[in-house]
N, C-alpha and C positions, 0 to 999 in steps of 0.2 A: 390863084386867088386865095386869100386867107379865109379860114373857116368863119371867123367872126363877121366877115363882110357879106356872107350869104344870109339871106333873109328867109323866113318861113313863108311858104306858099301852100295853100290848101290843095287837096287832090282834085284834079280836074277830069279824071278819067271816069269811065262808066262804073256805076255801083251795082253790086249784086242785088238780086231781088230780096226783099225783106224776109220772105218765108224761108229762104234757104240759108240765111246767115247763121242759124243755130247749128248747121251741119259742119261748120268749120272744125270744131273741136273733135267730133268723132272721126272726121276725115284724117286729121293728123294723128290721132290715136291709132287708127287702123293701119296707117302707113308705117308707124313705128312698130306695130305688132308684126307686120309682114316682113320686116327686116330681121326679126329674130326667129330662128328656126324652132326653138322650144315652144314659144307661144303659138306659133302656127300649128305645130303638131298637137298641142294641148287643145286648141280651139277645134281642130278637126276631130280629135278623139271625143271631145265633149258632145259633138253633134252626132256621133255614130249611134249611140243608144236610142235617142228619140227617133232617128230615122228608121232603125230596125223595128221599134215598137209601132211606128206608123205603118210600116210595110206589113207587119203581122196583122194589124187591124184591117188593113185594106184587103189582104188575101183572105182573111177570115170571112169577110162580108161580100166578096166578089165571086159570083157563081162561075164565071168563065175561068177565073184563076184556079178555083177548086177543081173544075173539070180538067184543066191542063195538068194539075198535079195528081190527078186520078184519086181524089178524095171525095167520098160520098157522105152527104149529111153535114149539117153545120156543127161546129164545135169540135171537130176532129183534131184540129191542130193544137189549139191552146184555148183555154177558157178566158174570154174577155169579161172580166168581172171586177169587183172592188179590189181584189188582191192584185190583179194585173196593174190597175192604175195606181195602187199604193206602191208597187215596185217601180213603176214608171216615175213616180214623183220622188 
């Protein structure tokens, strides 16, 4: 059959929910990023520092973790103050 003899028909299949339609662009962007090794390594490396800072804050304020590390008294590891958060940002 020739191409010019085919007529346009609207899509009759199921539609995605309206709230999830905006996720299409990030989904394809992350799929493209996962294909490239450099971007994956860069993405993981950029997440390492915030995770380490979150772990430091957690350990500093968790008494059972301080007992496990044999550290007595608060503030023995690192000072959680304005300088810490300035370095974090």
